[in-house]
C-alpha positions as CSV (number, residue, x, y, z in Angstrom):
1,M,-164.0,17.6,-27.5
2,N,-163.9,19.7,-24.3
3,I,-167.5,20.3,-23.3
4,C,-168.9,22.2,-20.3
5,V,-172.4,21.4,-19.2
6,L,-173.9,24.4,-17.4
7,G,-176.7,23.3,-15.0
8,A,-176.7,20.0,-13.0
9,G,-180.3,19.1,-12.9
10,A,-181.4,15.5,-14.1
11,W,-181.1,16.2,-17.8
12,G,-177.8,18.1,-17.6
13,T,-176.3,15.4,-15.4
14,A,-177.5,12.6,-17.7
15,F,-176.2,14.4,-20.8
16,A,-172.8,14.9,-19.1
17,L,-172.6,11.2,-18.2
18,H,-173.4,10.4,-21.9
19,L,-170.6,12.6,-23.1
20,V,-168.1,11.2,-20.7
21,R,-168.9,7.6,-21.9
22,L,-167.9,8.8,-25.4
23,G,-164.5,9.9,-24.2
24,H,-165.0,13.7,-24.1
25,T,-163.5,16.0,-21.5
26,V,-166.5,17.1,-19.6
27,T,-167.1,19.5,-16.8
28,L,-170.5,19.7,-15.1
29,V,-171.2,23.1,-13.5
30,P,-174.1,23.5,-11.1
31,R,-175.7,26.8,-10.4
32,R,-175.2,26.6,-6.6
33,F,-171.8,26.3,-4.9
34,E,-173.1,24.0,-2.3
35,H,-174.5,21.7,-5.0
36,A,-171.0,21.7,-6.6
37,I,-169.5,20.6,-3.3
38,A,-172.0,17.8,-2.8
39,L,-171.5,16.6,-6.3
40,G,-167.8,16.5,-5.8
41,E,-167.9,14.7,-2.5
42,Q,-170.7,12.2,-3.2
43,R,-169.8,11.6,-6.9
44,E,-173.5,11.3,-7.6
45,N,-176.4,13.7,-8.1
46,S,-178.5,12.5,-5.3
47,D,-180.8,15.6,-5.5
48,Y,-181.9,15.2,-9.1
49,L,-180.6,12.0,-10.7
50,P,-179.9,9.4,-7.8
51,G,-178.5,6.0,-8.5
52,F,-175.9,7.0,-11.2
53,R,-172.3,7.1,-10.0
54,F,-170.0,9.6,-11.6
55,P,-166.9,8.2,-13.4
56,E,-163.7,9.5,-12.2
57,N,-163.1,11.6,-15.3
58,L,-166.3,13.6,-15.0
59,Q,-165.1,17.0,-13.6
60,I,-167.2,19.2,-11.3
61,G,-166.7,22.9,-11.7
62,F,-168.2,26.2,-10.4
63,E,-166.2,29.2,-11.4
64,L,-167.1,29.6,-15.0
65,K,-164.1,31.5,-16.5
66,P,-161.6,28.6,-15.9
67,V,-164.2,26.2,-17.2
68,L,-164.6,28.1,-20.4
69,M,-160.9,28.5,-21.1
70,E,-160.6,25.2,-22.9
71,A,-164.3,24.5,-23.8
72,D,-165.2,23.9,-27.5
73,V,-168.9,23.6,-26.7
74,A,-171.0,24.9,-23.8
75,V,-174.3,23.2,-23.1
76,L,-177.0,25.1,-21.3
77,A,-178.8,22.6,-19.1
78,S,-181.1,25.0,-17.3
79,P,-184.8,25.7,-17.3
80,V,-185.7,28.6,-19.6
81,V,-185.9,31.0,-16.8
82,G,-182.2,30.5,-16.1
83,I,-180.9,30.7,-19.7
84,R,-180.4,34.4,-19.7
85,E,-178.3,34.4,-16.5
86,W,-176.1,31.6,-17.8
87,C,-175.5,33.4,-21.2
88,E,-174.6,36.6,-19.3
89,R,-172.0,34.7,-17.3
90,I,-170.7,33.1,-20.5
91,Q,-170.5,36.6,-22.2
92,A,-168.6,38.0,-19.1
93,G,-166.1,35.2,-19.6
94,R,-165.7,35.4,-23.4
95,G,-162.2,36.8,-23.1
96,S,-160.9,33.6,-21.6
97,A,-163.0,31.3,-23.9
98,R,-160.4,31.0,-26.7
99,A,-161.7,27.7,-28.0
100,L,-165.6,28.1,-27.6
101,R,-167.3,27.7,-31.0
102,L,-170.9,26.6,-30.1
103,V,-173.5,27.0,-27.4
104,L,-176.1,24.4,-27.3
105,S,-179.4,24.6,-25.2
106,L,-181.2,21.6,-23.6
107,A,-184.0,23.8,-22.4
108,K,-187.6,23.4,-23.7
109,G,-189.8,26.5,-23.4
110,V,-190.3,30.1,-24.3
111,E,-189.4,33.1,-22.1
112,I,-192.3,34.9,-20.6
113,G,-192.7,38.5,-21.9
114,T,-190.2,38.3,-24.8
115,Y,-191.5,35.1,-26.4
116,K,-187.9,34.1,-27.1
117,T,-186.7,30.6,-27.4
118,P,-183.4,29.6,-25.5
119,S,-181.3,30.0,-28.7
120,A,-182.8,33.5,-29.4
121,I,-181.9,34.5,-25.9
122,A,-178.4,33.2,-26.4
123,S,-178.0,35.0,-29.7
124,E,-179.1,38.2,-28.2
125,I,-176.5,38.1,-25.5
126,L,-173.6,36.3,-27.2
127,G,-173.8,38.0,-30.5
128,D,-171.9,36.2,-33.3
129,L,-171.3,32.9,-31.4
130,E,-173.1,30.0,-33.0
131,V,-176.0,28.7,-31.1
132,G,-178.3,25.7,-31.3
133,T,-180.3,23.1,-29.3
134,V,-180.3,19.4,-28.6
135,T,-184.0,18.4,-28.3
136,G,-186.4,15.5,-28.7
137,P,-187.8,12.6,-26.5
138,S,-185.3,12.5,-23.7
139,N,-186.0,10.8,-20.4
140,A,-182.9,11.7,-18.3
141,E,-182.8,8.3,-16.5
142,E,-182.9,6.4,-19.7
143,V,-180.0,8.5,-21.2
144,A,-178.0,8.1,-18.0
145,A,-178.5,4.3,-18.1
146,G,-177.4,4.2,-21.8
147,K,-180.8,3.2,-23.2
148,P,-181.3,3.8,-26.9
149,T,-182.2,7.4,-27.7
150,A,-182.5,9.6,-30.8
151,L,-182.5,13.4,-30.6
152,L,-182.2,16.4,-32.9
153,L,-179.3,18.9,-33.0
154,A,-180.6,22.0,-34.5
155,T,-178.4,25.0,-35.3
156,S,-179.1,28.3,-36.9
157,R,-177.0,27.4,-39.9
158,H,-175.3,24.2,-41.3
159,S,-171.6,24.2,-40.6
160,D,-168.8,21.6,-40.7
161,F,-168.5,22.1,-36.9
162,A,-172.1,21.2,-36.4
163,D,-171.4,18.0,-38.3
164,A,-168.4,17.4,-36.1
165,V,-170.5,17.8,-33.0
166,Q,-173.2,15.5,-34.4
167,A,-170.6,12.9,-34.9
168,G,-168.8,13.5,-31.6
169,M,-172.0,13.4,-29.5
170,S,-173.5,10.4,-31.1
171,G,-172.7,6.9,-30.0
172,P,-174.0,3.4,-29.4
173,S,-176.8,4.5,-27.2
174,L,-177.7,8.0,-28.5
175,R,-178.1,9.0,-32.1
176,L,-178.3,12.7,-33.3
177,Y,-179.9,14.0,-36.4
178,T,-179.1,17.5,-37.6
179,S,-181.4,20.3,-38.8
180,D,-181.2,24.1,-39.5
181,A,-184.9,24.6,-38.4
182,L,-183.8,25.9,-35.1
183,V,-186.9,27.9,-34.2
184,G,-189.3,25.2,-35.1
185,A,-187.3,22.6,-33.2
186,E,-187.3,24.8,-30.1
187,L,-191.0,25.6,-30.4
188,G,-191.8,21.8,-30.7
189,G,-189.8,21.1,-27.5
190,G,-191.5,23.9,-25.6
191,L,-195.1,23.5,-26.8
192,K,-195.3,19.7,-26.2
193,N,-194.9,20.4,-22.4
194,V,-198.1,22.4,-22.5
195,Y,-199.9,19.5,-24.2
196,A,-198.4,17.1,-21.8
197,I,-200.2,18.9,-19.0
198,A,-203.4,18.4,-21.0
199,A,-202.7,14.7,-21.4
200,G,-202.0,14.5,-17.7
201,M,-205.4,16.1,-17.0
202,S,-207.0,13.5,-19.3
203,D,-205.3,10.7,-17.4
204,G,-206.4,12.3,-14.0
205,L,-210.0,12.5,-15.2
206,G,-209.9,8.9,-16.5
207,L,-211.0,9.9,-20.0
208,G,-209.4,6.8,-21.7
209,D,-207.3,6.0,-24.7
210,N,-209.7,7.4,-27.3
211,A,-209.6,10.9,-25.7
212,K,-205.9,10.9,-25.3
213,A,-205.3,9.8,-28.9
214,A,-207.5,12.6,-30.1
215,L,-205.8,15.1,-27.8
216,L,-202.3,14.2,-29.2
217,T,-203.5,14.4,-32.8
218,R,-205.2,17.7,-32.4
219,A,-202.3,19.0,-30.3
220,L,-199.9,18.3,-33.1
221,A,-202.2,20.2,-35.5
222,E,-202.2,23.1,-33.1
223,M,-198.4,23.1,-32.8
224,I,-198.0,23.2,-36.5
225,R,-200.5,26.1,-36.7
226,I,-198.6,28.1,-34.1
227,G,-195.2,27.3,-35.8
228,R,-196.6,28.2,-39.2
229,S,-197.7,31.6,-38.0
230,L,-194.1,32.2,-36.8
231,G,-192.5,31.2,-40.1
232,T,-191.4,27.7,-39.3
233,R,-191.7,24.6,-41.5
234,D,-194.5,22.2,-40.9
235,Q,-192.2,19.2,-41.4
236,T,-190.2,20.1,-38.3
237,F,-193.1,19.2,-36.1
238,M,-193.4,15.8,-37.6
239,G,-189.9,14.8,-36.4
240,L,-188.2,14.1,-33.1
241,S,-188.6,17.6,-31.7
242,G,-192.3,17.7,-32.4
243,Y,-194.2,14.4,-32.7
244,G,-191.5,12.4,-31.1
245,D,-191.1,14.5,-28.0
246,L,-195.0,15.0,-27.8
247,V,-195.6,11.2,-27.6
248,A,-192.9,10.5,-25.1
249,T,-193.9,13.4,-22.7
250,C,-197.6,12.8,-22.9
251,Y,-197.3,9.0,-22.1
252,G,-194.2,8.8,-20.0
253,S,-194.8,8.1,-16.4
254,W,-191.6,10.1,-15.6
255,S,-192.8,13.3,-17.3
256,R,-193.2,16.1,-14.7
257,N,-195.5,18.0,-17.0
258,R,-197.8,15.0,-17.5
259,S,-197.8,14.1,-13.8
260,F,-198.5,17.8,-12.9
261,G,-201.5,17.7,-15.2
262,Q,-202.7,14.4,-13.7
263,Q,-202.7,15.8,-10.2
264,I,-204.9,18.7,-11.4
265,G,-207.2,16.2,-13.2
266,E,-207.5,14.3,-9.9
267,G,-208.6,17.4,-8.0
268,A,-205.5,19.4,-6.9
269,T,-205.3,23.1,-7.8
270,P,-202.3,24.2,-10.0
271,Q,-200.7,25.8,-7.0
272,Q,-201.1,22.6,-4.9
273,A,-199.6,20.5,-7.8
274,L,-196.6,22.9,-7.9
275,E,-195.9,22.8,-4.2
276,G,-192.9,20.7,-3.0
277,R,-191.5,20.0,-6.5
278,R,-187.7,20.2,-6.9
279,T,-187.8,20.7,-10.6
280,V,-189.5,23.3,-12.8
281,V,-192.7,22.4,-14.7
282,E,-191.7,24.1,-18.0
283,G,-195.2,23.7,-19.6
284,H,-196.7,25.9,-16.9
285,R,-194.6,28.9,-17.7
286,T,-194.6,28.2,-21.5
287,C,-198.4,28.1,-21.5
288,E,-198.6,31.7,-20.2
289,S,-196.0,32.9,-22.6
290,V,-197.5,31.3,-25.7
291,H,-201.0,32.1,-24.8
292,Q,-200.2,35.8,-24.8
293,L,-198.4,35.3,-28.1
294,C,-201.4,33.7,-29.6
295,L,-203.7,36.5,-28.4
296,E,-201.3,39.1,-30.0
297,K,-201.1,37.3,-33.4
298,G,-204.7,35.9,-33.5
299,I,-203.6,32.3,-33.6
300,Q,-206.3,29.7,-32.9
301,A,-205.0,27.3,-30.3
302,P,-208.1,26.0,-28.4
303,I,-206.3,23.3,-26.4
304,L,-203.6,25.6,-25.2
305,E,-206.3,28.2,-24.4
306,Q,-208.2,25.7,-22.2
307,V,-205.0,24.6,-20.4
308,H,-204.3,28.3,-19.8
309,A,-207.8,28.7,-18.4
310,V,-207.3,25.9,-15.9
311,L,-203.8,26.9,-14.9
312,Y,-204.3,30.7,-14.6
313,E,-208.1,31.4,-14.6
314,G,-209.5,28.9,-12.2
315,R,-211.5,26.8,-14.8
316,E,-212.1,23.2,-13.7
317,P,-210.6,20.5,-16.1
318,R,-214.1,19.1,-16.9
319,E,-215.3,22.5,-17.8
320,A,-212.3,22.9,-20.1
321,L,-213.1,19.5,-21.7
322,S,-216.7,20.5,-22.2
323,A,-215.6,23.7,-24.0
324,L,-213.4,21.7,-26.3
325,M,-216.0,19.1,-27.2
326,N,-218.7,21.6,-27.8
327,R,-216.8,23.9,-30.1
328,T,-218.3,24.6,-33.6
329,L,-217.8,21.5,-35.9
330,R,-215.4,21.8,-38.7
331,R,-213.4,20.0,-41.3
332,E,-210.2,18.1,-40.1
333,F,-208.0,19.8,-42.6
334,D,-208.6,23.3,-43.8
């Protein structure tokens, strides 16, 4: 296949390297022109994924229209805040995109204000073009290094082309499963970042394994409750895009959301923990968006509520812990 990867952060670069290894024609397109020049000259993404040399057949692009001319699939490898701009650029170039059949997002989060997932943003702008996501536990460095990974390819509907993409993007080091539970898959990928911040706070406070296990268990229950209120299937959150991604992100030393929470648990303010970061902490933005959604819909999400209080209302992490531990007692399953 001919595939363009739009966005050259760590995950987009790692995914492009994986696709090239499988023999696809791949063009990596950074957001900034100077980054495109640097990638072409250095043949390495020293800013976001150092140590992985680009093979000769990985193309670097910048002007989107010529990139789209032969592309079968466009992969949006951008934080959620950048998805809308990329989709508008794709729509502007649709006249030349004769072969384009699918737009896939790698982003994990929910847009502030609209509560839309990346695929919903794409559908709004791109109309009838099929959209989907690739999500699940995905440390960029491990994917770039060819370590075993399993992810979910979720699309709005099952199609023969989605099956072809599943087969074409799967290989010896990365296995894709398919699903038509697109909204649930994207919610799982976005929500787990919020709970990874909570897990990091737990690590920073030195609360131990018992606390972290309880946190992940109740976080999963909370994710299911939020998803159910939005019409998603509970089962989706038990899979790679829910439980799998939750575990990896809450325990991985590489997780920017977990490390952000850990800094706060160790005494930094949220603003201090954000300073100097080259990459977006998606859970910070998603927490604000989903918190507002929960308030509007009357969804009970006590962990997310306390994370929001720490990030946006000045609450100390230990105060948030106390609020959670001293809630009214209840049955585990309603």
